[in-house]
C-alpha positions in Angstrom: 163.4 49.5 24.1 161.0 50.0 21.2 157.6 49.0 20.6 156.9 45.8 18.6 154.2 43.4 18.4 155.2 41.1 21.0 154.4 44.1 23.3 150.9 44.7 22.5 149.5 42.6 25.3 151.3 43.9 27.7 150.4 47.5 26.4 146.6 46.3 26.1 147.2 44.9 29.8 148.5 48.0 31.6 146.2 50.6 29.4 143.1 48.0 30.8 144.5 48.2 34.5 144.9 52.3 34.5 141.0 51.9 33.0 139.8 49.5 36.0 141.7 51.3 38.7 140.0 54.5 37.7 136.9 52.7 37.5 137.2 51.1 41.0 137.7 54.6 42.6 134.7 56.3 41.0 133.0 53.4 43.0 134.6 53.6 46.0 132.1 53.5 49.5 132.0 57.2 50.7 133.5 58.5 53.8 131.2 58.3 57.0 129.4 62.0 57.1 129.7 64.3 60.1 126.7 66.0 60.3 127.2 68.4 63.2 123.7 70.3 62.7 122.0 66.6 62.7 123.7 65.7 65.8 122.9 68.7 67.6 119.2 68.2 66.7 119.5 64.6 67.8 121.0 65.7 71.2 118.2 67.9 71.9 115.7 65.2 71.5 117.1 62.4 74.0 113.6 60.3 74.0 114.0 59.8 70.2 117.5 58.8 70.7 118.0 54.8 70.4 119.8 52.8 73.2 123.2 51.5 72.1 125.3 48.8 73.5 129.0 49.5 72.5 130.5 45.1 72.6 134.2 45.1 72.1 135.1 41.1 71.6 138.9 41.5 72.9 141.9 39.2 73.0 145.0 40.1 74.1 144.1 43.9 73.7 145.4 45.6 76.6 147.8 47.8 74.8 145.0 48.9 72.6 142.0 49.5 74.9 142.7 52.7 76.9 142.5 54.7 73.6 139.4 53.1 72.2 137.6 53.2 75.9 138.9 56.9 75.8 137.6 57.9 72.9 134.1 56.2 73.8 133.9 58.2 77.2 134.1 61.7 74.9 131.2 60.4 72.5 128.6 63.2 72.6 125.8 60.2 71.9 126.8 57.8 74.6 126.3 53.9 74.6 124.1 52.7 77.3 126.2 49.6 77.7 130.1 49.4 76.8 131.1 45.9 77.4 134.4 44.5 76.8 134.1 40.7 76.3 137.5 39.2 77.7 138.2 36.6 75.1 140.0 34.5 77.2 143.1 36.7 77.3 146.7 36.0 78.5 147.4 39.5 79.5 146.0 41.9 81.6 142.9 42.9 79.1 140.0 42.6 81.9 141.9 44.5 84.5 142.7 47.6 81.7 139.2 47.3 80.8 137.6 47.3 84.1 140.1 50.4 85.2 139.2 52.3 81.9 135.6 52.2 83.5 134.3 49.6 80.8 131.9 46.8 82.1 134.0 43.4 81.3 132.5 40.0 80.7 135.0 37.2 81.2 134.2 35.2 78.0 133.2 31.4 78.4 135.6 29.0 76.1 134.4 29.0 72.4 131.5 26.1 72.1 132.5 23.4 69.0 132.2 24.9 65.7 132.9 28.1 67.0 135.5 30.6 66.0 136.7 33.0 68.8 135.4 36.5 67.7 132.0 35.5 66.7 131.8 33.9 70.2 132.5 37.0 72.0 130.4 39.1 70.2 127.3 36.3 70.6 127.8 36.5 74.6 128.3 40.2 74.2 124.7 40.8 72.3 123.4 38.3 74.9 124.2 40.1 78.2 122.9 43.6 77.0 120.0 45.0 76.6 119.6 48.1 73.7 118.0 49.0 70.6 121.1 48.8 68.6 124.0 47.2 68.8 127.7 48.6 68.0 130.4 45.7 67.6 133.9 47.2 67.6 137.4 45.9 67.0 139.8 46.9 70.0 142.5 48.9 68.0 139.9 51.6 66.9 139.6 55.3 68.0 136.4 57.6 67.5 136.1 60.9 67.1 133.1 62.6 69.1 130.3 62.5 66.7 131.2 58.4 65.3 128.6 56.9 67.1 126.1 59.8 66.7 126.7 59.6 62.7 126.2 55.9 62.7 123.6 56.0 64.6 122.0 58.2 62.5 122.7 56.5 59.4 121.2 53.5 60.6 118.2 55.3 61.8 117.8 56.6 58.1 118.9 53.8 56.2 118.1 50.9 58.2 119.7 47.4 58.0 124.0 47.1 58.6 125.8 49.7 58.7 130.1 49.1 58.5 132.8 51.2 58.6 136.5 50.8 57.4 138.5 52.9 59.9 141.0 54.9 58.5 144.5 53.7 58.9 147.0 55.6 60.9 150.3 55.2 59.9 153.8 55.7 62.2 156.6 53.6 61.1 158.1 52.9 57.9 157.4 49.3 58.0 153.5 50.2 57.9 153.9 51.7 54.6 153.9 48.2 53.4 150.1 48.0 54.2 149.0 50.9 51.8 147.6 49.0 49.0 146.3 46.1 51.4 144.0 48.4 52.9 143.1 50.5 49.7 142.2 47.0 48.0 140.0 45.9 51.0 138.2 49.6 50.2 137.8 49.0 46.6 136.5 45.4 46.8 133.4 46.4 48.9 130.8 48.3 47.3 128.9 51.3 48.9 125.3 49.4 49.8 123.7 46.5 48.9 119.9 46.3 49.0 119.1 43.2 47.4 118.6 39.7 48.1 116.8 38.2 45.0 120.0 37.1 43.1 121.9 36.2 46.1 122.0 32.2 45.5 123.4 33.1 41.8 126.0 35.2 42.9 124.9 38.0 40.8 124.6 40.7 43.8 127.3 42.2 45.0 128.7 41.4 48.5 130.8 42.3 51.1 131.3 44.4 54.5 133.8 46.0 56.7 134.6 44.0 60.3 135.9 46.0 62.3 133.0 48.6 63.0 129.5 47.6 62.5 126.0 48.7 63.5 122.4 47.2 63.6 119.2 47.3 65.4 119.0 44.3 67.8 115.6 43.4 66.6 117.2 42.9 63.0 120.3 40.9 64.5 117.7 38.9 66.2 115.6 38.4 63.0 118.7 37.0 61.2 119.9 34.5 63.8 122.9 36.9 65.3 126.4 35.5 65.3 125.1 32.1 65.8 124.4 31.8 61.9 128.2 32.7 61.4 130.0 30.8 63.9 132.3 29.0 61.7 133.1 32.0 59.4 136.5 33.3 59.7 135.7 36.6 58.3 131.9 36.9 60.1 131.2 40.4 59.1 131.1 39.2 55.4 128.8 36.3 56.5 126.7 38.8 58.2 126.0 40.7 55.5 124.7 37.8 53.3 122.2 36.8 56.0 120.8 40.4 55.9 120.7 40.4 52.1 118.7 36.9 52.5 116.8 38.9 54.9 116.1 41.6 52.5 117.8 44.1 54.7 120.2 46.8 53.1 123.6 46.9 54.2 125.5 50.2 54.0 129.5 50.5 54.0 131.5 53.5 54.4 135.3 54.6 55.2 136.1 56.0 58.3 138.0 59.2 57.2 138.3 61.3 60.0 135.6 59.8 62.5 137.1 56.1 62.8 140.7 55.4 62.8 142.9 52.5 63.7 146.6 51.7 63.9 147.1 48.3 62.1 149.7 45.6 63.5 151.9 48.3 65.6 154.2 45.5 67.0 156.7 45.0 63.7 156.8 43.7 60.5 156.0 40.0 61.6 152.8 41.5 63.1 151.7 43.1 59.7 152.9 40.1 57.9 150.6 37.6 59.9 147.7 39.7 60.5 147.2 40.5 57.0 148.0 36.7 55.9 144.9 35.6 58.1 142.3 37.0 55.9 143.1 38.2 52.4 142.5 35.2 50.3 139.0 34.5 52.4 138.2 38.1 51.4 138.7 37.7 48.0 136.3 34.8 48.3 133.8 37.3 49.6 134.2 39.9 46.8 131.9 40.0 43.8 133.2 39.2 40.3 132.4 43.0 39.3 135.0 44.4 41.9 137.4 41.4 41.8 138.0 41.2 38.0 138.8 44.6 37.6 141.0 44.7 40.9 142.8 41.6 39.5 143.5 43.6 36.2 144.1 46.8 38.0 146.9 45.2 39.9 148.3 43.3 37.2 148.7 46.2 35.2 150.3 48.4 37.8 153.2 45.7 37.8 153.3 45.3 33.8 154.1 48.8 34.0 156.5 48.6 36.5 158.5 46.0 35.1 158.3 47.6 31.5 159.3 50.9 32.7 162.5 49.0 34.3 163.0 47.3 30.8 163.1 50.8 29.5 165.4 52.3 31.6 167.8 49.4 31.5 167.7 49.4 27.7 168.6 52.8 27.8 171.7 52.2 30.0 172.9 49.8 27.2 171.9 51.1 23.9 171.8 54.8 22.6 168.3 56.3 22.4 166.8 56.5 19.2 163.5 58.5 18.2 161.4 55.2 18.1 162.7 54.4 21.8 162.4 57.7 23.3 158.6 57.7 21.8 158.3 53.8 23.5 159.8 55.0 26.9 157.6 58.0 27.0 154.6 55.8 26.7 155.5 53.8 29.0 156.5 56.7 31.9 153.1 57.8 31.0 151.6 54.6 32.0 153.4 54.5 35.3 152.6 57.9 36.3 148.9 56.9 35.5 149.5 54.4 38.2 151.0 56.5 40.6 147.9 59.0 40.7 145.5 56.0 41.1 148.1 54.5 43.5 148.1 58.1 45.3 144.3 58.5 45.5 143.3 54.8 46.7 146.2 55.0 49.6 145.3 58.8 50.6 141.7 57.5 51.3 142.7 54.8 52.9 145.2 55.8 55.3 147.9 58.1 56.2 150.2 56.9 53.7 153.2 58.9 52.8 152.7 60.2 48.8 156.2 58.8 48.4 154.6 55.1 48.5 152.5 56.0 45.7 155.6 57.0 43.7 157.1 53.6 44.7 153.9 51.8 44.5 155.4 48.5 43.5 156.7 47.9 46.7 153.5 48.0 48.7 152.0 46.2 45.5 154.5 42.8 45.9 153.9 43.1 49.5 150.0 42.6 49.1 150.5 39.8 46.1 152.9 38.3 48.3 150.3 38.4 51.6 147.4 37.2 49.3 149.9 34.1 48.4 150.3 32.9 51.7 147.1 33.5 52.7 146.0 31.2 50.0 148.1 28.6 51.8 146.3 29.2 54.9 143.1 29.0 53.4 143.8 25.7 51.7 145.3 24.3 54.8 148.7 23.7 53.4 150.4 26.4 56.0 149.3 26.7 59.7 148.2 29.7 61.1 148.6 30.8 64.7 147.1 34.1 66.0 146.6 35.6 69.0 147.6 32.1 70.6 144.9 30.0 68.6 145.0 28.3 65.2 143.1 29.9 63.0 143.0 27.1 60.2 141.3 24.6 62.1 
């Protein structure tokens, strides 16, 4: 392999990908801070602590709920309500939630035009009375200070607080989720504070869906989940309505405070779970983040195929000084992409360093998931999730 004129576009793309990858990392959302001193001070003035309703929409979540509810019972800042909205589950979700000490609301069938999760969240909000609303996915676990930290952030910053949990990984197939999780983190800005140019698309958009907190007054002001009843990614739509109302949106990664284990029931669960939302998520990503992400992915894969070509050429043709220089350049660019991948996936979850070295595998998995998600989004491929058709 030697460097010739036909390879310069690949060189440019690979270098541009490396620069875009580092640029995205520099603009990534911060970790949810854990200020024990501030939380202790808050605990000494309970009259100033707002009441909190923890609302958990749950459909067939009997396996996950015990971990989440146990972590909620250990919070230093206790919610006034812990409400599980049993979204017409076919398993033992309601009984498990009740046995774990939660209040259980048996959800009504969704009204026409409603998607299940938004309908469950709306019912939960209507059934509680509190200053703050905390919407939690059932597969989360929280550190003892997590709710206090979110409440403190909401009090200081206002608006909508969203958190992307740190992905706890146990089985080898879950390593495939590394780039999916990393790209979700990189696609969302740390904060959104302006709505003046929302209609033109110049304002960044985005939020995380598993964990959201807001003041009830703000939630009612924007219309709650009623205004996003038809949205498959209701968290993105909610963030846009907050911006329209000139309310800020602040996004965090969970770090050690908010974690989850995604799709623990096997590869098919992982494959289908990510396929249901990836393409729709891209539609809610601002161009300022979508374009660098596409360039990073394209450059990283180009780097891999370029390195593979170099290694194969060395196996057939004796090396020369020119081929040695070309191969060294290829190897350095691949190493740069390994370093970017290692940083990105370490922030996203408990992924192995070997996964970063072999980053083309989870990267190609992401590309395959995205293409399948496009088929779902365009209606060419039906999507069944927890017994419901999501493409309707």
